C-alpha positions in Angstrom: -16.2 3.2 -15.6 -17.0 4.2 -12.0 -17.5 8.2 -12.1 -18.9 10.8 -10.0 -18.7 12.1 -6.5 -19.2 8.9 -4.6 -16.3 7.0 -6.3 -14.1 9.7 -5.6 -15.2 9.7 -1.8 -15.0 6.1 -1.4 -11.2 6.3 -3.2 -10.1 9.2 -0.8 -11.4 7.2 2.3 -9.5 4.0 1.0 -6.1 6.3 0.4 -6.8 7.9 4.1 -7.4 4.6 5.6 -4.2 3.5 4.4 -2.3 6.6 5.5 -3.7 6.4 8.9 -3.1 3.1 9.6 0.6 3.5 8.9 0.7 6.2 11.7 -1.2 4.0 14.1 -4.9 5.3 13.9 -6.4 2.8 13.5 -9.9 4.1 15.0 -10.0 6.8 12.3 -8.4 4.0 9.7 -11.0 1.8 10.3 -14.2 4.5 10.0 -12.6 5.4 6.7 -12.5 1.8 5.5 -16.1 1.2 6.6 -17.0 4.3 4.6 -15.3 3.2 1.6 -16.7 -0.3 1.8 -20.3 0.8 1.9 -19.8 2.9 -1.2 -17.6 0.4 -3.4 -20.4 -2.3 -2.4 -23.2 0.0 -3.6 -21.3 0.9 -6.8 -21.0 -3.1 -7.4 -17.3 -2.5 -7.5 -16.1 -5.9 -6.7 -12.2 -5.1 -7.1 -12.1 -2.1 -5.0 -14.7 -3.8 -2.5 -11.8 -6.7 -2.4 -9.2 -4.2 -1.5 -10.6 -2.5 1.3 -11.6 -5.7 2.7 -7.7 -6.2 2.4 -7.3 -2.9 4.3 -9.7 -3.6 6.9 -8.2 -6.9 7.3 -4.6 -5.3 8.5 -6.3 -2.8 10.6 -7.6 -5.8 12.3 -4.8 -7.4 12.9 -3.1 -4.3 14.3 -6.1 -4.2 16.5 -5.5 -7.5 17.8 -8.9 -8.7 16.6 -7.7 -11.9 14.9 -10.7 -13.5 14.1 -12.2 -10.7 12.1 -8.9 -10.3 10.2 -9.3 -14.3 9.4 -13.0 -13.6 7.9 -11.8 -10.7 6.0 -8.5 -12.8 4.9 -10.8 -15.5 3.5 -13.1 -13.7 1.9 -10.4 -11.3 0.0 -8.9 -14.7 -1.2 -12.3 -16.0 -2.8 -12.5 -12.6 -4.2 -9.2 -11.9 -5.5 -9.3 -15.5 -7.0 -12.4 -15.0 -8.8 -10.8 -12.1 -10.3 -7.6 -13.9 -11.4 -5.8 -11.4 -9.3 -2.4 -14.0 -8.4 -0.2 -11.4 -6.5 -3.4 -10.2 -4.5 -4.5 -13.6 -3.9 -0.2 -14.2 -2.6 -1.1 -10.9 -0.3 -4.4 -12.2 1.2 -2.8 -15.6 2.3 0.2 -13.9 4.0 -2.1 -11.7 5.8 -4.2 -14.8 7.0 -0.7 -16.7 7.7 0.7 -13.5 9.5 -2.6 -13.2 11.6 -2.3 -16.9 12.8 1.5 -16.2 13.5 0.5 -13.0 15.7 -2.4 -15.0 17.6 -0.1 -18.3 18.0 -2.5 -20.0 16.4 0.2 -22.4 14.8 -2.0 -25.6 14.0 -4.4 -23.4 11.6 -0.9 -22.8 9.5 -0.3 -26.6 9.4 -3.5 -27.5 8.6 -3.7 -25.5 5.4 -0.2 -25.1 4.4 -0.6 -27.5 1.4 -3.2 -25.3 0.1 -1.4 -22.1 1.0 1.8 -23.3 -1.0 -0.1 -24.6 -3.9 -2.4 -21.4 -4.2 0.5 -19.1 -3.9 3.2 -21.1 -5.9 5.2 -21.7 -3.2 5.3 -17.8 -1.9 8.9 -17.4 -0.4 7.4 -15.3 2.6 4.8 -18.3 3.2 7.8 -20.6 3.3 9.4 -18.9 5.9 6.2 -18.5 8.2 5.8 -22.4 7.9 9.4 -22.8 8.9 8.7 -20.5 11.9 5.5 -22.4 12.5 7.4 -25.6 13.2 10.2 -23.6 14.8 7.6 -22.9 17.5 6.1 -26.3 17.6 9.8 -27.5 18.3 9.8 -29.6 15.1 13.4 -28.4 13.7 13.6 -31.1 10.9 10.2 -29.5 9.2 11.5 -26.1 10.3 14.9 -26.9 8.6 13.0 -27.9 5.4 10.8 -25.1 4.6 13.7 -22.2 5.6 16.1 -24.0 3.3 13.3 -23.5 0.4 12.8 -20.2 1.1 16.3 -19.6 1.2 17.0 -20.6 -2.2 15.3 -17.9 -4.1 15.6 -15.6 -1.1 17.4 -12.9 -3.9 14.2 -12.7 -5.9 12.8 -10.8 -3.0 12.8 -6.9 -2.9 11.6 -6.6 0.9 15.1 -6.1 2.5 13.1 -6.9 6.0 12.1 -10.4 4.6 15.5 -10.8 3.0 17.4 -10.4 6.2 15.0 -12.5 8.3 14.8 -15.3 6.1 19.1 -15.1 6.2 19.0 -14.7 10.2 16.7 -17.8 10.5 18.4 -19.8 8.0 21.7 -19.1 10.0 19.9 -20.1 13.3 18.5 -23.2 12.3 21.6 -24.9 10.5 24.0 -24.0 13.0 26.8 -21.4 13.4 28.6 -19.6 15.9 26.8 -18.0 18.6 28.3 -14.7 17.2 27.4 -15.1 13.6 23.7 -16.4 14.8 23.3 -13.0 16.8 24.8 -10.7 14.2 22.1 -12.0 11.8 19.4 -11.8 14.1 20.6 -8.4 15.4 20.6 -7.0 11.5 17.0 -8.4 11.0 16.0 -6.3 14.2 17.8 -3.3 12.9 15.6 -3.5 9.9 12.5 -4.1 11.3 12.9 -0.9 13.3 13.6 1.1 10.6 10.3 0.3 8.9 9.0 1.2 11.8 6.3 -1.7 12.4 5.3 -2.6 15.7 4.3 -6.3 15.1 7.3 -7.1 13.3 9.7 -5.8 15.9 7.8 -7.7 18.6 8.2 -10.7 16.4 12.2 -10.2 15.8 12.5 -9.6 19.6 10.6 -12.9 20.3 12.9 -14.6 18.2 16.1 -12.8 19.6 14.6 -13.6 23.2 14.4 -17.3 22.8 18.1 -17.3 21.6 19.3 -15.8 24.3 17.6 -17.9 26.7 18.7 -21.0 25.1 22.4 -19.6 25.6 22.1 -18.3 29.1 22.2 -14.7 28.1 19.7 -13.8 30.7 20.5 -9.9 31.0 20.0 -10.0 26.8 17.0 -11.9 27.5 15.7 -9.3 29.7 16.7 -6.6 27.8 14.5 -7.9 24.9 11.7 -8.7 27.1 11.5 -5.0 28.0 12.2 -4.0 24.6 8.8 -6.2 23.5 7.0 -4.4 26.2 7.9 -1.0 25.3 6.6 -1.6 21.7 3.3 -3.2 23.4 2.7 -0.1 24.7 2.5 1.4 21.4 0.0 -1.0 20.1 -3.1 1.0 20.3 
């Protein structure tokens, strides 16, 4: 339906943007995305336009421009909903909630949690994020409630990081030995490092740091903090 040089150019910029984002070249990735966005808009290709906005939201998250990411994620949710693309709707809600977590806007998550859970059919990753949100707000009763729901269906996930993270967080909240909690958290951190996502590594280190601080393991706590600082240096 969409033939010609402009469509080809738009698709090349779209895929190039994704590749550049993966390797951390965010400025060039954004420029490619903006060019693809203009071309898809001119072609009235709503589906591809939604996908490139989704990609731009990811870039803005990496750049710590969370207000811009929020606007785009909300727009993506509307576009993907209109197109009846349920998996993409789930992805946009995940992006939105992750953006709120990275920007410490936990109250925003609580305010929309019922809407999100309803529209994502209790997405397992969303359940984990809500549990983590309550954990940060020091509401352990609600944190346990949502991680328990996530844990029930964790075997349905294919993402190894989320499997390891949900299992670790469940162990952390429901009580076990210090050694077992540390083992599961370190396993999640090892997985995060393997997928080479800076923000995810920082996220797990934050949980580890709090864990060590709670158990007066101050040397390990400082080591986590130092590792976090090293990762922050790589955020462009």
